N, C-alpha and C positions, 0 to 999 in steps of 0.2 A: 269437679271442674266448674260446675255451675255457680259455686260460691265465689268465684273470682272474676273480676272484670276482664273481658277479653282484651288482649294487647294488640293495638293497631300497629303492627310492625312495618307496614308500608309507610305510614306517616312517620314513624321513627326513622326509617331509612332515608326518607326524603328531606326531613326537616331537623333532625336532632343530631348534634355533633357529639360523638363519643370520643374518649381519649385516644389521641394519636391515630385518628381515622380520617380518611379522605371523604369528602362529600361527593366526589366523582365516582369512586368505586369503593364504597364503605365496606369494612369488614362486617361479616354477619353478626347480628346481635340476637342472642337466644333469650326468649321470654321467660322470666322467672315469676311465678305466681306467689310462691311462699317458700320459707326456709324453716328448717328444724334441725337442731343438733349440728352435725357437720354435713348436712345435705341441702342441695338446691333442687327445688321442684319446678320443672319446666311446664309451660302451657301445653306441651305435647303429651304430658303424663310421665315423661322420663324423670328419673331421680338420679342426681349426680353427686358423687362424693367430692366434696370441695377440697382441693389440694392447695388453695391459695389463701384461705382465711380472709377473703375479700381484701386482697392486697395487704395481707399479713396483720390485719387488725382484729379479726373476730377470733380471738384466742380461746374464748369459752364456747365457741360454736354460736349457733343462732337461737334466738328466742329463749334464752335462759330466763327462767321465771324471776330470779332475783334482779336481773337487769331490767326486765320489762316492768316489774313492780316499782322499781326505783323511779323510772320515767313516769309511770302513771301517778304515783303518789306526789311527785314533784309538780306534775302538770296540774294537779288538783289545787295546788296552793299558789304556784308562781312559775310560769314558763320562762319568762325573761324580764329583766329589769336592767337598765343601764348601770354600768359599773362605775361610772364617774360620780364620785360623791356618795355612792351607795355600796353597801356590802351585804352579804347574806351567808347563812350557815353552810350551804353546799360548797361554796367557794372556800370559806375559811377551813372547813374540814378537809377538803381536798388538798389545800396547800400544806396543812399540817402533815397529812399522809405523805405527800411528795418529799417534804423536807426530811421526814423520818426514814424513808426508804432509799433515797439517793445518797451518793457519797458526800461526806463532809469535805469542804466547808460550804456546800451549796445550801443557802438558807434564805434566799430572796426569790420569789416566784412571780413571773409575768404570764398570765393566762391569755392564750390567743386562739385563733379559729382553726388553723390547719398547720400541718408540718412545714410547708413552705413559709408561712407567716412566722412561725417560731424561728426559722433560720433568718428571715429578714430582721426580726427583733434582735437576735443574737449578734448579727453584723452591726446593727445600729448601736447596741450596747458597747461593742468593742471600739467602734469609731468614736462614740461619744465619750467613752472613758478617757481616751487619749486626748481628745479635744479639751476635755475638762482639765486635763493635766498640763495643757499648754503645748502638747506635742502634735501639732497639726500635720507634721510631716508623716506621721504614722497613719497613713490613709489607705494602705493596701492590705489585702489578705494574702496569706500563703496557704496552699493546699496541694493535695496529691492528685495526680492523674487517676482516672478510673472512678472518680467520685461522683455522687449524685446527691443533690441537696434540695431539689424542688424546681418548679417551673416558673416561679415569679422572678423578676429581673435580677435582684441581688443574689438570690439563690442560684439562678442559672449561671451567673458569672463565675461561680466556684465549682460548677460541674465540669466533668471531663471535657477538655477543649476540643477533642477530636470527635468523640461520639455523641456530644450533646448538640446544642443549638448555637454555639459560638459563631460559626461561620455565617449563619443566617442573620444574626443580630450584631455582626461586627460594626463597630462605630457607635452602637447604642449601649453595649454592655461595658462596664468598667473593666479594665485590664488588671489582672492580678498575677501573682507569682506562683507558677506551677512547678512542683518537683516530681520526680519519677514516682509511679505507684509503688507501694511496698512490694518487694519481690519475694522475700522469704515467707514461705507458707506457714500456716498455723502450727503444724507439727514438724516442721523442718528446722535444722540448725539455724542459729542467728547468722545473718549475713552482715559482717562487720563493715564491709566495703560500702554497703548502702547506707549504713548509719553514719559513716564518715562523709558520704556525699550529702546526706541530710544536714549535717552540721555545717558543711561548706555553704549550703544555701542560706542557712541562718546567718553565718558570718557575712555573706555578701549583701543580704537584703534586710536584716533585722531593723535597721534604722527607719525603714519605710513601712514596716509591717506591723499592723495593729494586732492581728491574731492569726493563728493557724487553725483551719477548720478541717475536720476529717470525720468519717464514720468509723467508730472504733471496732477493730478486729474484722468486721465484714463490710467491705465496700459493696453495697447492694445493687441497685439498678444500673450502676456503672460497669458491672461485669462480675458480680458475685465473687469478689476476690477475698479469700480468707487469709489474713496475714498474721505474722508472728507477733505475739504480745510484746516482745522486746522492742519492736519498732515504736509502739505506743508509749512504752516506758521511756525510751530515748527522747521521744517527742516532748514528753512532760519535762524532762531534764533540760532540753534545749530551750523550751519556752521560758523556763525559770532563769536560765543562764543568760539569755539574750533579751529578756524583758519583753516578751511577746505573750499575749493571752492565748489560752488554748480553748477552742470551742469544739465540743464533741457532739456530733449529730447522732443521737440515740433514737431517732424517730422509728427506724425499722428494727433496731437491735434491742431496744429496751423491753422491759417486762418479761425477761426470761428466755427470749428467742434463741440466744446463743449458748444457753446453759448456765449463764450467770444472770442475776436480776438485771444488771446493766453491763454491757459488754466491756466497759472500761475496767471492771473488776478482774478481768483476766490478767491485766497488767498491774493491778493494785494501785491504780492512780485515780485522781479526780481532776476534772477540768475546771477552768474558771467560769465557763458558761456551758450549759447542757440544754439541748433541744430534745423534747419528747413529744410523741403524738401517736398516731395509728392505734396501737392496742390500749391506749389510755382509757378509752370508754368501752373497751371490749368490742369494738367494731360497730357500735350502735349509732353513733353520730360524731360529727367532726368536733375535735377539741385538741389543743396542743398546749404546751407550756415551755417557757424558757426559764431555766433556773440559773442563778448566778450567786457569787459569793458576796459577803458584806463589803469586801474590798472594792469590787467593781460597782456595786450598787451605790455605795456612799461616794465613791469617786465620781460617778456620773452626777449625783445629786449636788456635789460641791461645785460643779461647773457653772458657767454663766447661764445656761438654760435652766439649771436647777431641777429639771425633770427629764425623764426618758421620753423622747418625742415619738410616742406611738400610743394609740388607743382605739382598737377596733370596736365597732358598734356592738357586736355580740360577745365582747370580752367577758369572761366569767359567767357565761350563760348558765343559769341555775339547773336547767334540764341536763345539760352535758356534765356539769360538775356532780350532780346527784348520781348519775349513772357511772361516772368515773370512780366515785367513792365506792359504789357497789362492786365495780369490776376489780378494783385493787383488793377489797376484802375477799372477793371470790378467788382471786389469784392465790392467796395464802390458805384459804379454807380448802381449796382443791389440791394443795401440795404441788405447786407448779413444778418444783424440781423433779419430783417423781414422774409427773406427766411428761416433761420434756425428755427425761432419761428414757422413758418407755418408747417415745417416738423416735429418739435417736437410735435406739437398738433396733427398732422395726425397720428403720431406713437402710439398714445393711442390705436389704433386698435390692436396693439400687446398684449395689456392687456388681450384680450380674451383667449390667450394661457394659462393664469394662471389657467383656469378651467380644463386643461388636467393633468392627474395624472403623466405623465412623465416629466412635467415641474417643474424644481427646482426654477426658478426665472425669472422674466422679469424686465429688467432695461432699462431706457431711460434717456439720457442726451444730450441736444443740438440736433444735427442731427445724433445721434447714438442710435440704438435700438438693444437690445440683448435678446435672449431667450435661457436660459440655461436649458439643459435637463439632464436626469439622466444617460446617457451613451454616449460614443463616437459615432459620426455619421459615417456611411459608405458614404464617400464623393461621390463616383461614383454613388451610388444608389440615394442619395438625389438630386444630381445635375441633373440626368436624369429626375427625377420627376419635379424639378423646370423648366427645359427647356420645358417639356411638358405643363407646366402651363403658359409658355410665360414670364418667369422671369429669371434673373441671380443672384444667390446668391452662394457664396462659403464659407460654414461653416468650422470650424476646431474644433477638439476635441469634447467637449460637447456643443459648442456654435454655435447657428444659429443667425447670426447678420446681420444688414443692416447699411450701411453708404452711402446713395444715393447722387447723385449730388444735389446741392442746388436748381436747377431749377425744381426738381421733384414735380409734382402736387399731391394733396391729394388723388385723385382716384388711382394713381399709387402706392402710399404708401399703400393704402388699399388692392390693389391686392397683393403686396409683403407680407403683414401681413396675408392675407387669405391663401396664398400658404404655408406659414410657419405653420399656424394652421393645414391645411389639411395634410401636410407632417407628422406632429407629430401624428395627430389623426389616419391617415391611416398606421402608422408604416412604412413610406417610407424612413427610415433612418437606 
């Protein structure tokens, strides 16, 4: 313990704003001194099995020597340089890798800072594409309810209109077209009536819509909705038929989390624009990318502006690009498919929760496990219980879910599942 600087948690509580936390009555923050593999080490000496992979990003676990060395080696030569008028090998190599592993015809890459920013860039790409084509009327987006795309303004405007921040920012957020959330579940029969309703929305609104944006197969922070790939396939068909661009937000689903390298592969389709982030750097630092096709990239470039109107200060950061390259290499070296399959099999331990009266549903896909209960959790109460059990899970709403690092062993998955069962059984929520 003496090797680590003590954490002033009183200062933290009084002065530091944490995500979705009140400054009047803040949620407790547990002090982490260091991490290793799939474990968080607290300043109390407790060691927690991480069920969240740091909001789904640390797919290789923590402190992996290949990722640490990539950062160290890059820092020794160049930590950052502006991307305007300058390029460098880490960025070039990363973009080569991304074009190679993402679905065709995505072959143009915009590197950004965070997932939300990659969505902002995607929205700008879609709007600018139609402006450059002289179709200024196409200035709205269409999306499904239960979606989540980030907390910046354009991203917020296409999040679920009921469960997000629409009411608070009404009048400031642009108003877009919302359709019903996909109803048919991943392993259920296709619901043809909802596909007909989807087409009706396109018939009604396509002349005003630049793009349809959705998280493929799994709507994540908007409700962990696992939906039928046929919905996504139909969406691609309708976008082509009605001349609407398709934006897929793969920020949470990308890099193997759903059992496919990218979730859109479940439906054998490709978007016009794709957003990626989170696991891109293996959870070491912030980086995202927005990929698009030559059609969109050239279309934008042929417009009056001639350029895409976006350029973050830390765009193409060499440190982030270097560790992203190492993370992608590691993904394949570690045989991610086998890792995700093993986690998926171990997550069957969550099915035990179905015997509890409070449990509405248990659903598992790839390396994602969700237990939905019949009322909203008390986050502070349930996290205290989980920490006492030696695990780290952060639920939201009625959902207690896990998205662990891919290196997590079956016995650790079982401990996570048992703690969820006990929390519900003992009313610790």
